[in-house]
C-alpha positions, 0 to 999 in steps of 0.5 A: 460762630462757636468757640471750639474746645481746643482742650479736646483737640484731636491728636494726629489727624491725617484725614478729615471726612466730610458729609455734604448736605447739612455739613459742607452745604448750608440750608440754601444748598451753597458752599460758602466762601468761609467753608471753602477757606476752612477746607483750604486751611486744612488741606494746606496743613497737610491733612487729607480731605475726603467727601462721604455723602448720600448723594449720587457720584455725579451730584458730588463732583461739583462740590469736590471741585469747589473745595479742591478735593481730589480724594476718592468720593464715597457716594450713595452712603458708601455703596459707590466709591469713584476716583474723580480725576478719571471716574474710575470705580474703586468699589461698588456694592453688590446685593446677595442673590435674589435680594434686590428683586425681593426688595423691589417687589416689597417696595411696590407691594407697599405702594411706593416706587423704587429708584435703583442706582447704577454705576452708569456715569459714563452712559449719561444716566444715574438710576433706573425707575419704572415710570416717570409718573410715580404711583402716588400711593402711601403718601409718597407720590409728591416727593418721588415726583419731585425727585424724578422731575428734577433728575429727568435727564439722568433716569433710565426708565425700565417698565419691567423693573419689578420683573428683572432689576438691571445688573450692576445696581448697588443701592436704591431708595423710595420716598414718602412720609416719615412714618411711612418710610420708617414702617417700610424700613422695619418691614424690609429689615424683617423680610431680609434679616442681616442682608440689607443696610437701611436708614431713613433720612430727609434730604434737604433738597427734596420733599418727603423722606427717603428710605435708603437701601444698600447691601448689608454692611455698607456704610459711609464708614466702611467706604472711608476705611477701605480707602484710608487703610490702603494708605496706611491711615488708622481709624484713630487718625481720621476725623469725621463730620456729619449731621444725619443718621447715615453719618453715625457709623463714621462719627462713632468709628473715627478717632474724632467724631464731630457733629454740626450744630444742626445735626439730629439729636442722636448724631450730636449725642454720639459726637466727641465735639459739636460745632456751629451749624451749617448756616454759621460756617461750622466747618470754620470751627472744625478747621480751628479745632484741627489746627489749634496749636499747629 
């Protein structure tokens, strides 16, 4: 484990925001005892703890429970915020008129299968797709097949998804090889300038890369800020920790941004502090940094 530089201790942090995969969980997708102890120390010191993740809401709940986190959960990279105690929706992103239908058509034309997230936790499913048999084109079939198979009980199959996307969709994605997803991201950005929030990431739990799609301006950081500002917490009083490109806005915007040691190079470069990796219990470093001299 690394020794945090206490000379750069953040001043008066009131809220700690944690990414989940690659930050809270290790490479075996576990929340270790050391991580749970670190979060407990931070909460016991009076610092609020919030999760901000690319995961679906349902998939984030067990992590929040393990950590004792009761704050609203910023999920789907900021596109859906829900309160875990009663599952109330606090924010759900919305696409502009005609944008979602155009995005779905573009994904299918490129030979990929779209997956569309909906705020349907109470209905027992989390997303829509056209078929459980992925197209298998453009290098994307294996990854999307894996995703659908693992989540087959949480899908609503809509064969004419391309003709009429269901109402209430707040985000979506497709999967494929890294280069293919980067090309799709660039293509969607050109086709819908200023109308989408896009990033390509690799979930450690699935094969292939995900091109994630949300309405313009939606990020983890916008979600965190909406909750923080309602509670009178300024950006300067927030510490954010993450490892991937969808964490960059909150790492750059927070009063103190921390990158895990396993973070992508651009994330480490943007951070104020780099701690140990997720396999070395880097969140213990975070606790030491925030509580130094406390």
